[in-house]
DRENDO-1510 file (C-alpha; in Angstrom, 1 decimal, always signed):
<recs>
REC; n; res; u; v; w
REC; 1; UNK; +10.8; +16.4; +11.7 .
REC; 2; UNK; +10.4; +12.7; +12.7 .
REC; 3; UNK; +12.4; +9.9; +11.1 .
REC; 4; UNK; +9.2; +8.6; +9.4 .
REC; 5; UNK; +8.5; +12.0; +7.9 .
REC; 6; UNK; +12.1; +12.3; +6.6 .
REC; 7; UNK; +12.0; +8.8; +5.1 .
REC; 8; UNK; +8.7; +9.5; +3.4 .
REC; 9; UNK; +10.0; +12.8; +2.0 .
REC; 10; UNK; +13.1; +11.0; +0.7 .
REC; 11; UNK; +11.0; +8.3; -0.9 .
REC; 12; UNK; +8.7; +10.8; -2.5 .
REC; 13; UNK; +11.7; +12.6; -4.1 .
REC; 14; UNK; +13.2; +9.3; -5.2 .
REC; 15; UNK; +10.0; +7.9; -6.7 .
REC; 16; UNK; +9.2; +11.0; -8.6 .
REC; 17; UNK; +12.4; +10.8; -10.7 .
REC; 18; UNK; +11.3; +9.8; -14.1 .
REC; 19; UNK; +7.6; +9.9; -13.3 .
REC; 20; UNK; +7.0; +12.8; -15.7 .
REC; 21; UNK; +3.4; +14.0; -15.7 .
REC; 22; UNK; +2.5; +11.2; -13.2 .
REC; 23; UNK; +4.7; +12.8; -10.5 .
REC; 24; UNK; +1.6; +14.0; -8.6 .
REC; 25; UNK; +0.1; +10.5; -8.7 .
REC; 26; UNK; +3.3; +9.0; -7.5 .
REC; 27; UNK; +3.6; +11.4; -4.6 .
REC; 28; UNK; +0.0; +10.8; -3.5 .
REC; 29; UNK; +0.4; +7.0; -3.7 .
REC; 30; UNK; +3.6; +7.1; -1.7 .
REC; 31; UNK; +2.2; +9.3; +1.0 .
REC; 32; UNK; -1.0; +7.3; +1.3 .
REC; 33; UNK; +0.9; +4.0; +1.4 .
REC; 34; UNK; +3.3; +5.1; +4.1 .
REC; 35; UNK; +0.7; +6.9; +6.2 .
REC; 36; UNK; -0.5; +3.5; +7.5 .
REC; 37; UNK; +2.4; +1.2; +6.8 .
REC; 38; UNK; +2.5; +0.1; +10.5 .
REC; 39; UNK; -0.9; -1.5; +10.0 .
REC; 40; UNK; +0.4; -3.4; +7.0 .
REC; 41; UNK; +3.5; -4.4; +8.9 .
REC; 42; UNK; +1.5; -5.9; +11.8 .
REC; 43; UNK; -0.7; -7.7; +9.3 .
REC; 44; UNK; +2.3; -9.2; +7.5 .
REC; 45; UNK; +4.1; -10.4; +10.6 .
REC; 46; UNK; +2.4; -13.9; +10.7 .
REC; 47; UNK; +2.7; -15.1; +7.2 .
REC; 48; UNK; +4.2; -18.4; +6.2 .
REC; 49; UNK; +6.7; -18.3; +3.3 .
REC; 50; UNK; +5.1; -19.5; +0.1 .
REC; 51; UNK; +1.6; -18.5; +1.1 .
REC; 52; UNK; -0.2; -15.3; +0.3 .
REC; 53; UNK; -2.0; -13.3; +3.1 .
REC; 54; UNK; -4.9; -11.3; +1.9 .
REC; 55; UNK; -7.2; -8.9; +3.7 .
REC; 56; UNK; -10.1; -6.9; +2.3 .
REC; 57; UNK; -11.6; -4.4; +4.7 .
REC; 58; UNK; -13.1; -1.0; +5.4 .
REC; 59; UNK; -10.7; +0.6; +7.9 .
REC; 60; UNK; -12.3; +1.6; +11.2 .
REC; 61; UNK; -10.6; +4.2; +13.4 .
REC; 62; UNK; -11.4; +2.3; +16.6 .
REC; 63; UNK; -10.3; -1.1; +15.4 .
REC; 64; UNK; -7.6; -0.3; +12.9 .
REC; 65; UNK; -6.3; +3.1; +14.2 .
REC; 66; UNK; -7.3; +4.8; +10.9 .
REC; 67; UNK; -10.2; +5.1; +8.5 .
REC; 68; UNK; -10.7; +5.9; +4.9 .
REC; 69; UNK; -13.9; +6.1; +2.8 .
REC; 70; UNK; -12.9; +3.2; +0.6 .
REC; 71; UNK; -12.4; -0.5; +0.8 .
REC; 72; UNK; -8.7; -1.6; +1.2 .
REC; 73; UNK; -7.1; -4.7; -0.3 .
REC; 74; UNK; -3.9; -5.8; +1.3 .
REC; 75; UNK; -1.8; -8.6; -0.1 .
REC; 76; UNK; +1.4; -9.8; +1.4 .
REC; 77; UNK; +3.2; -12.5; -0.6 .
REC; 78; UNK; +6.5; -13.7; -1.9 .
REC; 79; UNK; +7.8; -12.0; -5.1 .
REC; 80; UNK; +5.3; -12.7; -7.8 .
REC; 81; UNK; +5.8; -10.7; -11.0 .
REC; 82; UNK; +2.7; -9.1; -12.4 .
REC; 83; UNK; +0.6; -9.8; -9.3 .
REC; 84; UNK; -0.4; -6.2; -8.8 .
REC; 85; UNK; -1.4; -5.9; -12.5 .
REC; 86; UNK; -3.4; -9.1; -12.4 .
REC; 87; UNK; -5.3; -8.2; -9.3 .
REC; 88; UNK; -6.0; -4.6; -10.5 .
REC; 89; UNK; -7.2; -5.9; -13.9 .
REC; 90; UNK; -9.5; -8.4; -12.1 .
REC; 91; UNK; -10.9; -5.8; -9.8 .
REC; 92; UNK; -11.6; -3.4; -12.7 .
REC; 93; UNK; -13.6; -5.9; -14.6 .
REC; 94; UNK; -16.3; -5.9; -11.9 .
REC; 95; UNK; -16.5; -9.7; -11.7 .
</recs>
């Protein structure tokens, strides 16, 4: 078992505590997030503090090293409370 696999398994167990009936959703999110974390890490490397870095794309196996049948939104920024909720709400309004 690789170090990455061990860390993902530990993270899944830790994040499922207290998740109740959402434990399956938490596990799915955790596994999907960490499956391509190296891509996000590379993207985040050249960000100036105090600025947000945003990328919206359809992953391509040749270009990105992975693919998925959905559009991906990546945001790397300083700590901003409620940012995920605000972005999700805006995307769900269809505007």
